[in-house]
KEKE-3310 file (N, C-alpha, C; in steps of 0.2 Angstrom, whole numbers, plus 5000, padded with zeros to 4 digits):
npx = (5074:5060:5058:5047:5046:5044:5035:5034:5044:5051:5039:5024:5015:5000:4981:4967:4965:4970:4985:5001:5003:4990:4988:4993:4984:4973:4975:4980:4968:4958:4963:4963:4950:4946:4951:4948:4933:4935:4939:4928:4920:4924:4924:4911:4901:4885:4883:4876:4877:4893:4893:4889:4895:4908:4907:4900:4914:4922:4917:4919:4930:4935:4928:4932:4948:4948:4940:4952:4962:4957:4956:4969:4978:4992:5005:5000:4995:5005:5013:5002:5006:5018:5015:5010:5021:5030:5035:5025:5029:5043:5055:5064:5076:5085:5095:5094:5105:5114:5114:5119:5130:5148:5161:5177:5186:5197:5215:5224:5241)
npy = (5154:5145:5136:5123:5122:5110:5110:5101:5095:5081:5079:5069:5056:5062:5059:5061:5065:5055:5048:5043:5027:5023:5025:5016:5004:5005:5007:4992:4986:4988:4982:4969:4965:4968:4958:4947:4947:4947:4933:4926:4927:4923:4910:4908:4913:4920:4937:4947:4945:4945:4959:4964:4959:4965:4980:4979:4976:4985:4998:4995:4994:5008:5015:5010:5012:5027:5030:5024:5031:5045:5043:5039:5045:5053:5045:5037:5023:5015:5018:5010:4999:4996:5000:4986:4977:4980:4975:4970:4972:4972:4957:4952:4941:4940:4941:4955:4956:4955:4963:4974:4971:4974:4973:4973:4980:4972:4974:4980:4973)
npz = (4861:4869:4884:4892:4909:4920:4934:4944:4951:4960:4966:4972:4960:4956:4951:4947:4963:4968:4976:4977:4980:4980:4968:4963:4966:4962:4949:4945:4952:4944:4931:4934:4936:4925:4918:4923:4920:4907:4905:4911:4902:4890:4896:4894:4902:4906:4897:4905:4917:4916:4913:4927:4935:4932:4934:4945:4952:4947:4952:4966:4967:4965:4973:4987:4985:4985:4998:5006:5002:5006:5021:5026:5020:5010:5013:5023:5024:5022:5033:5042:5039:5042:5056:5061:5060:5069:5085:5100:5111:5121:5124:5137:5143:5152:5168:5179:5185:5177:5168:5179:5181:5181:5171:5167:5153:5143:5143:5127:5124)
capx = (5070:5055:5057:5042:5048:5041:5037:5032:5050:5051:5031:5022:5010:4993:4980:4961:4965:4974:4990:5007:5003:4984:4987:4993:4979:4967:4975:4979:4962:4954:4966:4961:4942:4944:4955:4942:4927:4936:4940:4923:4915:4928:4923:4903:4896:4880:4886:4875:4881:4899:4894:4886:4901:4912:4902:4900:4920:4926:4913:4919:4938:4935:4925:4936:4954:4945:4940:4959:4965:4954:4956:4974:4982:4997:5009:4996:4994:5012:5013:4999:5007:5024:5015:5009:5028:5034:5034:5019:5031:5051:5056:5070:5074:5092:5094:5095:5112:5119:5115:5122:5138:5153:5164:5181:5188:5203:5219:5229:5247)
capy = (5148:5146:5128:5123:5119:5105:5112:5096:5089:5078:5079:5062:5055:5061:5057:5064:5065:5049:5050:5038:5019:5021:5026:5009:5000:5007:5003:4987:4983:4991:4979:4963:4966:4968:4952:4941:4949:4943:4926:4924:4928:4918:4902:4906:4915:4927:4942:4950:4944:4948:4966:4964:4957:4970:4986:4980:4977:4991:5002:4992:4997:5015:5018:5007:5017:5033:5031:5023:5040:5050:5040:5037:5051:5049:5040:5032:5015:5013:5018:5005:4991:4995:4996:4979:4974:4981:4972:4974:4971:4969:4955:4953:4936:4940:4943:4961:4957:4953:4970:4978:4968:4977:4968:4977:4979:4969:4979:4975:4978)
capz = (4863:4877:4887:4900:4915:4925:4941:4949:4952:4969:4971:4971:4955:4957:4947:4952:4970:4971:4976:4976:4981:4979:4962:4958:4969:4958:4941:4948:4952:4937:4929:4936:4936:4917:4915:4925:4916:4900:4906:4912:4894:4886:4897:4891:4908:4903:4897:4909:4926:4916:4914:4932:4939:4930:4935:4953:4955:4948:4956:4973:4969:4965:4981:4992:4985:4986:5004:5009:5001:5010:5027:5028:5016:5006:5015:5029:5022:5022:5040:5047:5038:5046:5063:5060:5060:5075:5091:5106:5120:5121:5131:5141:5148:5156:5174:5181:5189:5172:5166:5181:5183:5178:5166:5165:5148:5143:5138:5122:5124)
cpx = (5064:5055:5052:5045:5044:5041:5034:5037:5050:5042:5030:5016:5005:4989:4971:4961:4969:4981:4996:5003:4995:4983:4986:4988:4975:4968:4975:4972:4957:4957:4964:4955:4942:4947:4949:4935:4929:4936:4932:4918:4918:4923:4914:4898:4891:4883:4883:4877:4889:4899:4892:4892:4908:4911:4904:4910:4925:4923:4915:4927:4939:4935:4930:4945:4951:4945:4945:4962:4963:4956:4965:4981:4987:5002:5007:4996:5000:5014:5008:5002:5015:5023:5012:5014:5031:5030:5028:5025:5039:5053:5062:5070:5081:5091:5095:5103:5115:5119:5119:5129:5143:5159:5171:5185:5196:5209:5223:5235:5249)
cpy = (5149:5136:5129:5119:5114:5107:5105:5092:5087:5078:5071:5062:5055:5062:5058:5064:5059:5050:5044:5032:5019:5023:5020:5003:4999:5004:4997:4983:4983:4983:4971:4961:4967:4963:4946:4941:4945:4936:4923:4925:4924:4910:4901:4909:4920:4933:4948:4950:4946:4956:4967:4964:4964:4976:4986:4979:4983:4996:5002:4997:5002:5016:5017:5011:5023:5035:5029:5030:5044:5048:5042:5042:5049:5044:5034:5026:5011:5011:5012:4999:4990:4996:4991:4976:4976:4977:4974:4976:4967:4964:4952:4946:4936:4942:4949:4960:4957:4959:4975:4978:4972:4973:4973:4976:4976:4974:4976:4979:4975)
cpz = (4871:4878:4892:4903:4918:4932:4946:4950:4959:4971:4967:4965:4958:4951:4951:4959:4972:4972:4978:4977:4982:4972:4957:4961:4964:4952:4942:4948:4947:4932:4928:4936:4929:4914:4919:4923:4907:4900:4908:4905:4891:4888:4896:4898:4903:4903:4902:4915:4923:4917:4920:4936:4937:4932:4943:4957:4953:4951:4965:4973:4969:4972:4985:4990:4984:4996:5008:5008:5005:5017:5029:5024:5012:5008:5022:5029:5023:5031:5045:5046:5041:5053:5064:5062:5065:5081:5096:5111:5118:5127:5131:5146:5152:5163:5174:5183:5181:5168:5170:5182:5179:5176:5162:5157:5148:5140:5134:5122:5118)
residu = (UNK:UNK:UNK:UNK:UNK:UNK:UNK:UNK:UNK:UNK:UNK:UNK:UNK:UNK:UNK:UNK:UNK:UNK:UNK:UNK:UNK:UNK:UNK:UNK:UNK:UNK:UNK:UNK:UNK:UNK:UNK:UNK:UNK:UNK:UNK:UNK:UNK:UNK:UNK:UNK:UNK:UNK:UNK:UNK:UNK:UNK:UNK:UNK:UNK:UNK:UNK:UNK:UNK:UNK:UNK:UNK:UNK:UNK:UNK:UNK:UNK:UNK:UNK:UNK:UNK:UNK:UNK:UNK:UNK:UNK:UNK:UNK:UNK:UNK:UNK:UNK:UNK:UNK:UNK:UNK:UNK:UNK:UNK:UNK:UNK:UNK:UNK:UNK:UNK:UNK:UNK:UNK:UNK:UNK:UNK:UNK:UNK:UNK:UNK:UNK:UNK:UNK:UNK:UNK:UNK:UNK:UNK:UNK:UNK)
# end
């Protein structure tokens, strides 16, 4: 019997060049745009306005997602987010003497 072996084990998910979290941003953005257009259409907004907002929003999401993917790469967006959470400076309010002071350990008998 012949079995096809998945050669992509351990790789990230990729679709049309979009990798990792960009694929989820892309799919989520298009889903939100679709729901927004459906709500506007059911609310009675002109169909041409709904069509324009849907096409404009979808093209904006596609453009932004691919540009982020090109700029930051597979893990770059997570690195940018992590960099924002790190402190700029480490503040030390103790006196220098307290760091240099020798305190002997108490012996346990």
